[in-house]
TORKOL-4160 file (C-alpha; in steps of 0.2 Angstrom, whole numbers, padded with zeros to 4 digits, m for minus):
238
<pt num="1" X="0000" Y="0000" Z="0000"/>
<pt num="2" X="0007" Y="0017" Z="m0005"/>
<pt num="3" X="0010" Y="0031" Z="0008"/>
<pt num="4" X="m0004" Y="0041" Z="0001"/>
<pt num="5" X="m0016" Y="0026" Z="0001"/>
<pt num="6" X="m0012" Y="0022" Z="0019"/>
<pt num="7" X="m0015" Y="0040" Z="0024"/>
<pt num="8" X="m0032" Y="0040" Z="0016"/>
<pt num="9" X="m0038" Y="0026" Z="0027"/>
<pt num="10" X="m0038" Y="0039" Z="0041"/>
<pt num="11" X="m0051" Y="0049" Z="0032"/>
<pt num="12" X="m0061" Y="0036" Z="0024"/>
<pt num="13" X="m0080" Y="0038" Z="0024"/>
<pt num="14" X="m0094" Y="0025" Z="0022"/>
<pt num="15" X="m0096" Y="0019" Z="0004"/>
<pt num="16" X="m0109" Y="0027" Z="m0007"/>
<pt num="17" X="m0127" Y="0023" Z="m0006"/>
<pt num="18" X="m0129" Y="0023" Z="m0025"/>
<pt num="19" X="m0120" Y="0015" Z="m0039"/>
<pt num="20" X="m0111" Y="0031" Z="m0044"/>
<pt num="21" X="m0100" Y="0030" Z="m0028"/>
<pt num="22" X="m0103" Y="0048" Z="m0023"/>
<pt num="23" X="m0097" Y="0044" Z="m0006"/>
<pt num="24" X="m0081" Y="0037" Z="m0010"/>
<pt num="25" X="m0065" Y="0047" Z="m0006"/>
<pt num="26" X="m0059" Y="0047" Z="m0024"/>
<pt num="27" X="m0076" Y="0053" Z="m0031"/>
<pt num="28" X="m0079" Y="0070" Z="m0038"/>
<pt num="29" X="m0094" Y="0073" Z="m0027"/>
<pt num="30" X="m0085" Y="0068" Z="m0011"/>
<pt num="31" X="m0070" Y="0079" Z="m0015"/>
<pt num="32" X="m0082" Y="0094" Z="m0018"/>
<pt num="33" X="m0091" Y="0091" Z="m0002"/>
<pt num="34" X="m0074" Y="0090" Z="0008"/>
<pt num="35" X="m0067" Y="0105" Z="0000"/>
<pt num="36" X="m0082" Y="0116" Z="0003"/>
<pt num="37" X="m0084" Y="0109" Z="0021"/>
<pt num="38" X="m0066" Y="0112" Z="0025"/>
<pt num="39" X="m0067" Y="0130" Z="0018"/>
<pt num="40" X="m0081" Y="0133" Z="0030"/>
<pt num="41" X="m0069" Y="0131" Z="0045"/>
<pt num="42" X="m0058" Y="0147" Z="0042"/>
<pt num="43" X="m0073" Y="0156" Z="0034"/>
<pt num="44" X="m0081" Y="0158" Z="0051"/>
<pt num="45" X="m0066" Y="0167" Z="0058"/>
<pt num="46" X="m0065" Y="0178" Z="0042"/>
<pt num="47" X="m0083" Y="0183" Z="0044"/>
<pt num="48" X="m0080" Y="0187" Z="0063"/>
<pt num="49" X="m0065" Y="0198" Z="0060"/>
<pt num="50" X="m0074" Y="0208" Z="0047"/>
<pt num="51" X="m0089" Y="0210" Z="0058"/>
<pt num="52" X="m0079" Y="0215" Z="0073"/>
<pt num="53" X="m0069" Y="0228" Z="0063"/>
<pt num="54" X="m0085" Y="0235" Z="0054"/>
<pt num="55" X="m0096" Y="0236" Z="0069"/>
<pt num="56" X="m0088" Y="0243" Z="0085"/>
<pt num="57" X="m0101" Y="0236" Z="0096"/>
<pt num="58" X="m0094" Y="0227" Z="0111"/>
<pt num="59" X="m0101" Y="0209" Z="0115"/>
<pt num="60" X="m0104" Y="0216" Z="0133"/>
<pt num="61" X="m0115" Y="0230" Z="0127"/>
<pt num="62" X="m0131" Y="0234" Z="0137"/>
<pt num="63" X="m0148" Y="0234" Z="0130"/>
<pt num="64" X="m0148" Y="0253" Z="0130"/>
<pt num="65" X="m0131" Y="0253" Z="0120"/>
<pt num="66" X="m0137" Y="0240" Z="0108"/>
<pt num="67" X="m0153" Y="0250" Z="0104"/>
<pt num="68" X="m0144" Y="0266" Z="0103"/>
<pt num="69" X="m0132" Y="0259" Z="0090"/>
<pt num="70" X="m0147" Y="0251" Z="0080"/>
<pt num="71" X="m0155" Y="0268" Z="0079"/>
<pt num="72" X="m0139" Y="0277" Z="0074"/>
<pt num="73" X="m0132" Y="0264" Z="0062"/>
<pt num="74" X="m0146" Y="0252" Z="0057"/>
<pt num="75" X="m0137" Y="0246" Z="0041"/>
<pt num="76" X="m0121" Y="0242" Z="0050"/>
<pt num="77" X="m0130" Y="0232" Z="0063"/>
<pt num="78" X="m0141" Y="0223" Z="0050"/>
<pt num="79" X="m0125" Y="0218" Z="0041"/>
<pt num="80" X="m0117" Y="0211" Z="0057"/>
<pt num="81" X="m0133" Y="0201" Z="0061"/>
<pt num="82" X="m0133" Y="0193" Z="0044"/>
<pt num="83" X="m0114" Y="0189" Z="0046"/>
<pt num="84" X="m0118" Y="0181" Z="0063"/>
<pt num="85" X="m0131" Y="0171" Z="0055"/>
<pt num="86" X="m0119" Y="0166" Z="0041"/>
<pt num="87" X="m0106" Y="0162" Z="0054"/>
<pt num="88" X="m0118" Y="0150" Z="0063"/>
<pt num="89" X="m0121" Y="0140" Z="0046"/>
<pt num="90" X="m0103" Y="0139" Z="0041"/>
<pt num="91" X="m0097" Y="0135" Z="0059"/>
<pt num="92" X="m0109" Y="0119" Z="0059"/>
<pt num="93" X="m0104" Y="0114" Z="0042"/>
<pt num="94" X="m0085" Y="0116" Z="0045"/>
<pt num="95" X="m0085" Y="0107" Z="0061"/>
<pt num="96" X="m0096" Y="0092" Z="0055"/>
<pt num="97" X="m0084" Y="0091" Z="0040"/>
<pt num="98" X="m0070" Y="0089" Z="0052"/>
<pt num="99" X="m0079" Y="0076" Z="0063"/>
<pt num="100" X="m0084" Y="0066" Z="0048"/>
<pt num="101" X="m0065" Y="0066" Z="0042"/>
<pt num="102" X="m0058" Y="0060" Z="0058"/>
<pt num="103" X="m0071" Y="0050" Z="0066"/>
<pt num="104" X="m0061" Y="0033" Z="0063"/>
<pt num="105" X="m0047" Y="0039" Z="0075"/>
<pt num="106" X="m0050" Y="0047" Z="0091"/>
<pt num="107" X="m0068" Y="0043" Z="0091"/>
<pt num="108" X="m0073" Y="0050" Z="0108"/>
<pt num="109" X="m0065" Y="0067" Z="0104"/>
<pt num="110" X="m0073" Y="0069" Z="0087"/>
<pt num="111" X="m0090" Y="0063" Z="0095"/>
<pt num="112" X="m0088" Y="0077" Z="0108"/>
<pt num="113" X="m0084" Y="0090" Z="0095"/>
<pt num="114" X="m0099" Y="0085" Z="0084"/>
<pt num="115" X="m0110" Y="0085" Z="0100"/>
<pt num="116" X="m0104" Y="0103" Z="0104"/>
<pt num="117" X="m0104" Y="0110" Z="0086"/>
<pt num="118" X="m0123" Y="0112" Z="0084"/>
<pt num="119" X="m0127" Y="0121" Z="0101"/>
<pt num="120" X="m0112" Y="0133" Z="0097"/>
<pt num="121" X="m0120" Y="0137" Z="0080"/>
<pt num="122" X="m0137" Y="0139" Z="0088"/>
<pt num="123" X="m0129" Y="0151" Z="0101"/>
<pt num="124" X="m0122" Y="0161" Z="0086"/>
<pt num="125" X="m0139" Y="0162" Z="0078"/>
<pt num="126" X="m0147" Y="0168" Z="0094"/>
<pt num="127" X="m0135" Y="0183" Z="0095"/>
<pt num="128" X="m0140" Y="0186" Z="0077"/>
<pt num="129" X="m0158" Y="0186" Z="0081"/>
<pt num="130" X="m0155" Y="0197" Z="0096"/>
<pt num="131" X="m0148" Y="0210" Z="0084"/>
<pt num="132" X="m0162" Y="0208" Z="0072"/>
<pt num="133" X="m0174" Y="0211" Z="0087"/>
<pt num="134" X="m0164" Y="0227" Z="0092"/>
<pt num="135" X="m0166" Y="0234" Z="0074"/>
<pt num="136" X="m0185" Y="0230" Z="0075"/>
<pt num="137" X="m0187" Y="0239" Z="0092"/>
<pt num="138" X="m0176" Y="0254" Z="0086"/>
<pt num="139" X="m0187" Y="0257" Z="0071"/>
<pt num="140" X="m0204" Y="0253" Z="0080"/>
<pt num="141" X="m0206" Y="0271" Z="0087"/>
<pt num="142" X="m0208" Y="0265" Z="0105"/>
<pt num="143" X="m0202" Y="0276" Z="0118"/>
<pt num="144" X="m0184" Y="0272" Z="0123"/>
<pt num="145" X="m0188" Y="0265" Z="0141"/>
<pt num="146" X="m0202" Y="0254" Z="0134"/>
<pt num="147" X="m0190" Y="0248" Z="0120"/>
<pt num="148" X="m0176" Y="0244" Z="0132"/>
<pt num="149" X="m0189" Y="0235" Z="0143"/>
<pt num="150" X="m0195" Y="0224" Z="0128"/>
<pt num="151" X="m0177" Y="0220" Z="0123"/>
<pt num="152" X="m0173" Y="0215" Z="0141"/>
<pt num="153" X="m0189" Y="0204" Z="0141"/>
<pt num="154" X="m0183" Y="0196" Z="0125"/>
<pt num="155" X="m0166" Y="0191" Z="0132"/>
<pt num="156" X="m0175" Y="0185" Z="0148"/>
<pt num="157" X="m0186" Y="0174" Z="0138"/>
<pt num="158" X="m0172" Y="0166" Z="0129"/>
<pt num="159" X="m0163" Y="0162" Z="0145"/>
<pt num="160" X="m0146" Y="0155" Z="0143"/>
<pt num="161" X="m0147" Y="0152" Z="0125"/>
<pt num="162" X="m0134" Y="0165" Z="0119"/>
<pt num="163" X="m0122" Y="0158" Z="0132"/>
<pt num="164" X="m0120" Y="0143" Z="0120"/>
<pt num="165" X="m0109" Y="0155" Z="0111"/>
<pt num="166" X="m0097" Y="0153" Z="0125"/>
<pt num="167" X="m0093" Y="0135" Z="0120"/>
<pt num="168" X="m0082" Y="0143" Z="0107"/>
<pt num="169" X="m0065" Y="0142" Z="0117"/>
<pt num="170" X="m0069" Y="0124" Z="0122"/>
<pt num="171" X="m0073" Y="0119" Z="0104"/>
<pt num="172" X="m0058" Y="0127" Z="0096"/>
<pt num="173" X="m0047" Y="0119" Z="0109"/>
<pt num="174" X="m0054" Y="0102" Z="0105"/>
<pt num="175" X="m0052" Y="0105" Z="0086"/>
<pt num="176" X="m0032" Y="0104" Z="0086"/>
<pt num="177" X="m0033" Y="0090" Z="0100"/>
<pt num="178" X="m0045" Y="0079" Z="0089"/>
<pt num="179" X="m0035" Y="0083" Z="0073"/>
<pt num="180" X="m0019" Y="0079" Z="0081"/>
<pt num="181" X="m0026" Y="0062" Z="0089"/>
<pt num="182" X="m0032" Y="0058" Z="0071"/>
<pt num="183" X="m0015" Y="0061" Z="0064"/>
<pt num="184" X="m0021" Y="0076" Z="0053"/>
<pt num="185" X="m0011" Y="0090" Z="0062"/>
<pt num="186" X="0005" Y="0090" Z="0072"/>
<pt num="187" X="0005" Y="0092" Z="0091"/>
<pt num="188" X="0011" Y="0110" Z="0088"/>
<pt num="189" X="m0006" Y="0115" Z="0082"/>
<pt num="190" X="m0013" Y="0112" Z="0100"/>
<pt num="191" X="m0003" Y="0128" Z="0105"/>
<pt num="192" X="m0014" Y="0138" Z="0093"/>
<pt num="193" X="m0030" Y="0130" Z="0101"/>
<pt num="194" X="m0023" Y="0135" Z="0119"/>
<pt num="195" X="m0019" Y="0153" Z="0113"/>
<pt num="196" X="m0037" Y="0155" Z="0105"/>
<pt num="197" X="m0046" Y="0148" Z="0121"/>
<pt num="198" X="m0035" Y="0160" Z="0132"/>
<pt num="199" X="m0039" Y="0175" Z="0121"/>
<pt num="200" X="m0057" Y="0171" Z="0118"/>
<pt num="201" X="m0061" Y="0168" Z="0137"/>
<pt num="202" X="m0052" Y="0184" Z="0143"/>
<pt num="203" X="m0063" Y="0200" Z="0145"/>
<pt num="204" X="m0055" Y="0215" Z="0138"/>
<pt num="205" X="m0055" Y="0227" Z="0123"/>
<pt num="206" X="m0062" Y="0223" Z="0106"/>
<pt num="207" X="m0044" Y="0221" Z="0099"/>
<pt num="208" X="m0042" Y="0206" Z="0111"/>
<pt num="209" X="m0057" Y="0197" Z="0102"/>
<pt num="210" X="m0050" Y="0202" Z="0085"/>
<pt num="211" X="m0033" Y="0194" Z="0090"/>
<pt num="212" X="m0043" Y="0178" Z="0096"/>
<pt num="213" X="m0051" Y="0177" Z="0079"/>
<pt num="214" X="m0035" Y="0179" Z="0070"/>
<pt num="215" X="m0027" Y="0165" Z="0079"/>
<pt num="216" X="m0043" Y="0155" Z="0075"/>
<pt num="217" X="m0041" Y="0159" Z="0057"/>
<pt num="218" X="m0024" Y="0152" Z="0057"/>
<pt num="219" X="m0029" Y="0136" Z="0066"/>
<pt num="220" X="m0044" Y="0133" Z="0055"/>
<pt num="221" X="m0035" Y="0137" Z="0039"/>
<pt num="222" X="m0021" Y="0125" Z="0044"/>
<pt num="223" X="m0035" Y="0112" Z="0048"/>
<pt num="224" X="m0044" Y="0115" Z="0031"/>
<pt num="225" X="m0028" Y="0113" Z="0021"/>
<pt num="226" X="m0024" Y="0097" Z="0030"/>
<pt num="227" X="m0042" Y="0091" Z="0026"/>
<pt num="228" X="m0040" Y="0094" Z="0008"/>
<pt num="229" X="m0022" Y="0089" Z="0006"/>
<pt num="230" X="m0028" Y="0072" Z="0012"/>
<pt num="231" X="m0039" Y="0070" Z="m0003"/>
<pt num="232" X="m0032" Y="0059" Z="m0017"/>
<pt num="233" X="m0025" Y="0069" Z="m0032"/>
<pt num="234" X="m0031" Y="0067" Z="m0050"/>
<pt num="235" X="m0018" Y="0054" Z="m0054"/>
<pt num="236" X="m0023" Y="0043" Z="m0039"/>
<pt num="237" X="m0041" Y="0045" Z="m0042"/>
<pt num="238" X="m0040" Y="0040" Z="m0060"/>
């Protein structure tokens, strides 16, 4: 068995359910799915960096501050809300692509990563919904005190839902651990996961969050490259 063929056994997926073999590692459909899914990993952090630089609204902003920003710059907040919603989608797609690629090795780590991926994406979507709600209240014509009370009631009704976003430091510490356990990334990648978790979990100015996203972009870009590099090339696929 060649080295490349041996490497591929780490990422092998179940055989296709149809005669065309669309689920085989050397099929075009499989390659497209893997490349698109892998690209979603760094795309999340690219979106978050753009959103943070474009909209100077702190994650810790109060209801009054968020509503004031929504009234002053509705276009910017709407763009941020759509980017957060996009981030929720690509986050789940990217993480589940990674889980599917490494589940044959280090199964418990990949299973834990897959279990946390969806709640994390839901938490991102909840933040997006919060910003859409702020836009609606800001444009409703309600008195400021009533709009703030309604926004606070909206958050209270959701309970801990937005807190799911705080799973991020845990998830992106698990990413290099699981990828290293599967032989996809070297142990050095774990240092990036630790750096991201430390930066993301630390309260501070907005530049600290941007720095965390930059580390996450490097980590997930490396992971995406490793995922696509593991695919058979055109000669091997022929």
